[in-house]
N, C-alpha and C positions, 0 to 999 in steps of 0.2 A: 174212294171205292166204298162203299158199305160193307159188313160182315157178308151179307147175302151174295152179293155179287161176288168178293171175293172167293166162296165156297164153293160157287155155281164154275168158277175156273182158278183153280191154285195153279198159277203161272210158276210157283215156284217148284214143288212139288212136279210138274210135268218135267222141268228144266234138271231137276235133277236125277230123273229118271234114264231109260236107256231110249237113246234116239233110234226111230225104226229105221232111218237112211242116213247117209250124209253124204255130202258132195267135199272132195277135197280140191281146194281154188290155186290155183297158179297163176301166175304173172304171162301175159305174151313176151316174147323177145326182147319188146321195146321196155317192155314192164317188170324187169324180174322180179323184184323185190315184193311183189305183192304176192302175200300166201292167205290160207285163212280155212276155214272149214265153215260151212253150212250145213246145218242139223235140221230132220224133219220130224217131227213127234206128232205121231197120231194122239186125237184129241173129239171125245164126241161130239163137239159142234165143228171142226172141221183140222187142219194139219195149222203144229206151230210153227213154224220156220224161224231160227235160231242163227245169225249167221257173226261171224268174228274173224273181222279181216283185218289184215296190219300190211305196212308199204303204200299203201295208195298213195299215189300223184300228193304234192303239198303247193302252196302257192303261197307267196308274199303279200299280194293282194290279201285284203280285209274282208273283201266283199266278192269276194270271186272263187270259184275253183273247189268247191268242197263237199258239191254234192253230187253223188253219182249213181248213173242209171243199174238198176237192178230188176232180172227179170230171169223168169224159167223159161228155156228157150225147148222147141219142139225135137232138136238133133241131138244125135248121142253119142258122139264124138268131139272134141277139144281141138282139132286140127282144121287147118285148112291151109290157105298159101301165103305170102312174101303181103299182099297187099291187106289180104283176109286172112290174119292168123287164126280165127275159129270159124271159119267157115262153116265147117260140117256142122255147128251148133244150127247153124239154120234161123230161123224165126221165132218170135215167140209161140211158145204156148197156146195154141186157138182150137181146141177139140170142135167148138161151139161154133166157127165162123164169127165172131163179134168184132163191133169194131174197136180198134182202140180210143181208151185205156179197160175196157172191159176182155181183152184175154186173159184168158186162166191164169197164165204166169205173168201179168203184170201184177209189180211188185212197189211199195214204197220205194223211195229212193235211201240208201245208202248218205250217210251223212260222216264224213273223214274231220277226221280231230288229230290232226297230227300224224295223219297217217293211219289210223285205226278208224274203223267203224263198227259199232256195234247193234245188233237190232234184231227183235224179237216182232211177227206178224203171227196173227189167227187170221187164217183163208180158209173159206169153203169153196173155192174153186175148182180145185182137184184134190186129188187122196193123196197117201203117201203110193200106193200101187201106183197112179196112174202116173205118178211126178219117177219113178223109178227109168233108171236108163236115159233120162231127158238132162239138157245141161243146166248150171247155171252161170249166170252171164254179168258181168259187171262191165259198166260202158265210162266210158271217160268225162261225160257231159249228164246232167240230170233228163231226164224222162219231163218230155212238160205237158203228157196225159192229154195232147188236143192232136199233135201233127199224126198226121195218115201215112204208111200203114201202122210205124210202130213207137213215135213217138220225140223223134230226133234226137237220140240219145248220143248219138257220136258213136264213136269207135268202141269197138270190143276189144278190152283191157284187158280181161282177166275172163277164167273159165273153169269148172268142177263141171266131171258127170257124176250124177246121184246115183249113188250105189244101197240097195238093201243092207244093213248093217246087220251083218252077222256074226 
């Protein structure tokens, strides 16, 4: 990245600032080891979302199981049923009724590394204010970015509600 691009988007200085919103991530009863934080920062080019997640499931297989679906969902709670512990997180946030993977809440997958994932992404698909009260959901499989309506990302294994950082 050249100096001009660095000056247009000083990511380090944004991440050193105070996030506008935070979601505390917790795993379902089947994945209680999952914890983490998703921070949302307001930037002139959109929202910088920074996630740090611990306790993701690991596998002994070298070529399987390291990517996890990661989305903003339209629901306002991380509660549900035995079959779907995060049913109240509802579907992907999609205010413009777009086809998948163009929902506002569609995000890149998390890459697990010995149970840890760290990711930063800049998006202009929603503002921090629009995200407040919505949920962040982690799925047990990666989003395929093709299947309708939601990418076939599998079971919801962790969730957090986005709250304004007071």
